[in-house]
C-alpha angles and dihedrals in degrees: 000000000000112000125240107226116200094195096049095098091237113112112256094237090055090051091052090045091051092050093051092043090052090052090052094048092046093050095245085120108041131202109283094021116135112231119229118275118270092254092056092048091048091054094042096053099028095238137123126268090247090057092050092047091052090051093050092045090053092051091047090053090048090052098245094111136029132194129230111198110245093003107068140245122312140191113256120242125246118283116264120209129207139173119255108191094089124076097261135200113213092219095047091044093054092050089051089053092051094252130129110244122204139157138213113212113222097173139004125172145131115248141168113262121242120225094269091054091045090055097044095047093035091230118186114238090248093056107049097143122104137186111242118201126177116186140169105225116213139186117204088348095304117121112240105167146346116237126200108193133185120192127176111260094213090061096043114028114179091016093135091058090069122097098256096164093073103016133070117258091211091051089054091049090052101039103034101032102025091231114160110210110210112173144344140200120222131188125195127204134172114246143144133261109257123226093252091051097047095074094055092044092045093230139106122279113257095033112146112265143178113242107207127187122190132190113190127194138194122235090266091055096256113145110240105169141029112185130176116192137185113203127191110256091214092057101043133059132171125209129179127209111199119205134162111307095342143061132216113208119199130192122203124204114205127203 
């Protein structure tokens, strides 16, 4: 065990953090492992509970640990990379990465579109109704993002009767309705997790987040989907590789 030295000039919480971080990097603490309770760490390193809490908080903010309310603090899993240029389905992407995708439906209903939605989805005046679907998207049981999706009702009647907790929405659009998705435009902004979103994402309010907006079109140019998502900033990372005349964009999901 690495000693905690009070006279070293390095704050005690940083020393405890460095010890725990070293155990994670060396593999002594593995992804998914629950770290010892605060009381055990206090006794082990001869420091106060405040010191231990500061150390754990620092490692959570760095992305090495994550908390589950009522269950404890756990080591995050390795980062998983994926390509972004294609029009991706979250469910199909997770399967491709060897992960188990699932969703928790927070809301599903049919409603009348407001003018903004009418314009975005180019709805005819006689077909103002849309399917609204709000889901928490998860990989291996861990919440990654919340999606709020609007899809024209006239193109997809009975859509909300489908099992969209386990199945892929894009697969349903293809297989049930014969809709051929062609392209989409996405925008990314930095934001924060709102209080009403934090519960579903199992994180603290105010945590940095990616705010993602997607507009998806069929091959004939008809809008089929308008989705707004909030993704946990500690679970998602974007990197860009620039090469001659093209760019490869990669997204990384962190556990």
